[in-house]
N, C-alpha and C positions, 0 to 999 in steps of 0.2 A: 504494500500500500504506500502511496505517496501523493502529495499534492502535484498538480499539473498547472503550468503557467504559460500563457501566451503573452509575450511582451512586444507590443507594436509590430505584430507580424503582418507582412504583406507578401502576396504572391501575384506575380504578373505572368501571363502567357502572351508573349509578343506585346501587342498594344492593348491587350485586355487585362484589366486588374480584377482578378477573381476574388481576392481578399485584401482589404485595405485597412492597415493600421489596427489590427485586432489585438485587444488586450483583455484577457480574462484570467482570473485566478480561481482554480477549482480546488476546493479544500480536500484534504485527505479523507477518503471514504464518502465523498459527496457524489450524488447522482445529478449530473448536469445534462440538460437537453439542449442541443442546438437545433433550432427550428426556423423554417422559412420556406419560401416557394422554391421551385426548381431553379437552379442557376444562381442562388443567392450566395454561394461560397461555403456552405456548411460542410459539405463532403470534402471539399478541397482543404479546409481547415483540419479535418480529421486525418486526411491522408498526409498532410505535412507533419502532424503529430506522430503518425505511425512510421514516418520516414519513406513513404511511397511517393512523395512530391518534395522537391527541393524548395527551400524558403528563399524568396527574393531579398527580404530584409527583415530584421527583428530577431527575436530569440524565442525558443521553446525550451522549457525546463521540465524535467520529470524529477520530482524531489528537488534537490539543489544542483542537479547536473544539467548543464546545457547540452541538448542533444542534436543541435543543428547538423552536425557532421558525423553523428553516430549512425552506424548501419541499422537498418530496421530490426534485424534479429537480435541486436544488442541493446535495444531500448527497453526491454522487459515490459512490453505492453502486448495485449492480445486483442486481435481485431475480429469481429463477427460481421460477415458480409451479408448483403441482401441475398446473394445467390447460394448461401450456405457453404460453398467451396469445400465439399466433401470429396474424398477419393472414391470414385464409384466402384473400383475393383476390390476395395478393402471392406472388411466387416466393421460394424460399429466399434467393436473392441479395438481393432487396429487403427481406425480413425482417431480414437481417443488416445491411443498409446503412441501415435506417430511422433509427436514432438519430444516426448520423453526418451524414446529410443534414439532420436538424433542427438540428444544431450548425454547419451551413454549412461542413463540411469539404470540401476540394477534391476534385473527382471522381477525380483520379488517386490520391489518398491513400485514398479510399473503396475504389476497386477493389483496391488493394494490400492493405489491411487485411482486406477480405472474403476475398480469396484466401488470405491467411495463416491466418485463422481457420478457413476451410473445410479447409485442409490439416491443421491441428491436430486437427480433429474428423472427418476423413475424410468431408467433405461435398462434395468437389470435383465429383463426378459428379451431384450432386443440385441444383445451384444454379439450374437452370431449372425445377425442379418446384415445385408448390404443395403446401401442407400436406396436402391430402386425398390426395395421391399418395405420401405417406410412411408408413412404419410408426411405431408408437408410439416405438420406440427412436430412430428418425431424427428424429422431431419433438422428442424430448427433447434431442437433440444440437443441433438448431437453436436451441432455447430457451437452451441453455448458450452457444451461439455469440453470441446477441444480448447476453448479459451480458459475455462475454469481450471482444468487439470494442470495448466502451466503455473498456476499460482502467481500471476503477474502483478506488477504494481498498479496497472490500470487496465480496465476493459474499454475498448472502443467499439461501438456498435453503429453500423451504417445501414439504417432503415431495415433492421432485421426482420420486421413483421410484414413487410409490404407484399409478400407473396402469399400470405395467408388470407382466408376468408374472414368476414367481419367477426363471427362468433369466436373463431380460433384466435384472432388477434386479441380480442378482449381477454380471453383465458390466458394467453401467453404473456400479455402485459403483466398480469398479476403474478405469474410464475417468475418473470424476470425481476420484478420489484422485490418479491419475497426472497429470491436468491441473493440479490444484491445486498439487501439488509442483513441477511445471514452472514455473508462473506465480508461485508464492510469494505469492499474494494472500490477505489475511485473509478467512476464510470462516466464516460461521455457518450451520449446517445444522440444520433442524428436522425431527424424525421422531418417530413413536410406536413405531418398530420398534427394539427393543433390539439386534438383531443388526447393523443398520446403525450404530447408535451405537457398539457395541463394535469394529467392524471399521474404522470410518472416522475417528473422532475422535482428534486429539492429546490433547484433554481432552473430558470429557463433563460437562454440567450437567444433573442430574436434577431435574425439577420435578414438583410435585403440588399441586393446589388453589391454584395461584398462587404457591407458595413454592418457593424453591430448597432442595432437600433435601441435595444434596452436589455438589461440584465437584472433579474430579480426573482423572487418567489412567484409561483403561479398567482397567488392572491394579489401581490403588488402589481403585476402586469395586467391583470384583469380589471382591478379596481382603479388603478392609477397609470394608465398607458402613457408613455412619454410622447407619443405622436399619433397621428391618424393612421399610420400604417399598422402599428401595434394594436391600436384600438379595433381596426377592422379585421386583422388577421386572427386574433385570439377571441374565441367566443363563437358559439353556434346556436342560432344565427348571429351574424356579425352585428357589431354596434351600429345603431342608426346614426346617420350623420346628416344634419340639415343646416342651412344658413341659420344663424342664431336669430335673425329677424323673423323667421317663420314661426318661432315660439314666442316672439316678443321679448327676448332677453338679449344680453350680451352687447357687444359694441360692433362698430363697423369692421368688416373684414374678419369676422369670427364665425366658426362653425360650432354647432351644439351637438354633442354626442351623448347618446343614452342607450342602455341595454334594452332589448325587447321585453325582458321580464319585469322591467321597472315602469312600463306603460300602464296607466290606470284607465279603464273605460268607465263611462258614466261620469258622475260628479267627482268621485274620488276624493282624495285629500287635497289640501291646498298645494298647488304646484305651479306649473308654467302657464296656467290658464286653460280653460276648456276650449278645445279646438275640434271643429267638425271635420270628419274624414269619411270617405266611402270605402266600404269593405269590398275588395276586388277578388281575393282568393282566400280560401280557408283550407289549411292542411290539418287533418285529424291524425294525431299521433298516438292515440290510445290513452295515455296518461296526461296529455296536454294538447293544446291546439295552437297553431301559428296562424295569425291573421295578417294578410298583406293589405295595408290601408293606403289610400291615396289622399294626400293633402296638397291640393293645388298641383304644382308641377313636381311634387316630391312623393316618394313612397317610403313608408315605414313598415317594419315588421313588429308584431306584438306576440308575446308568448304568454298564454293564459291557461288556467285550468279548463277542463273540457266542458264544464257547465258554468254559466249558460253558454250554449253553442252560438258562435257567430254565424251569420248568414251572408253569403256573397250578395252584393247589391244593396245591402242596407246601409244606412248612415249611422255613424257612431261618434260620440263625443269622447275625446281622450285628453288626458293630462299627464304630465311627468313631474314628480316631486323635484323641486329645484336642487335638493341635496344629492340627487341622482344624475344630474346633468353636468357634463364636463365641457369646457370651452377650449377650442383649439384655434390657433392662428391659421387663417385660410390660406395664406401664401406659403408659409414654411411647413405647416402641418404640426407644429410643436404644440404641446399642451400648454394652455394658459393657466388653467386651474378650475376648480369647481364653480358652478354658476351661483351657488349659495354661500 
């Protein structure tokens, strides 16, 4: 286990800057999620840490050792790839044992560590099978096992769940979190899925166009986004964003942002005033409903209990408590502060 540090790290590919001046300190034993849209630089950052991409400038440290010029195999980190990267001709046992054999570990110790790892991941009955005989979820657990068995200072995970279906992703998220808490190994997890980021990370680093947008706990980023990008990226549905004048608040050149679950229909509590809107679409989700409302030239989404049911085509009056409204500068997108 060890802390991991990015110090003003930049990566350029010819004229393209993939990562720009990235500075993050990951605490010993922390689970940090790097999240952002495709092409934001998150995977490039992970690959630089693993030694699979050279650094243009800056420093990366694992513990107190600068690893810029250290070979990938000597960095003592284990990477779990989206593609699993299992050896198809080897059994599960041999896939797990491979790195230990390369390190000339004694056979008895290899056997013991493979059995221990298999027990942790419930792979004991699969040790004689080959990858083609496994389900996607089982292959992912073997890939995790190959990382765990090395007992590295850090786990690096590059979208490891993207090949799984929705139900299996949710189950495997829980397994990875439980495993990481048990092993207390510093982990950096890359994903484009904001739900994975919110549910898994001790802290989240949101990236866009190669730049770090905000770093903090899931609660900090959800409740106090630093800019309109973070506000819109985290949360499902995304934060509503309107010119502040549409709510009758704020100043010139400001946007008003509020979460769908904070919209009140009917008279509600004192807020930004009662505004009439037309219900255009209603999505029934079983335990809740999403209403898409039209307010002049703007559309907002509301998240409500299933009763009373909204009806498409009807008019509704809505309000938003002022303490739930955030103001942003329209030009820069930066957060200005709460409306109240």
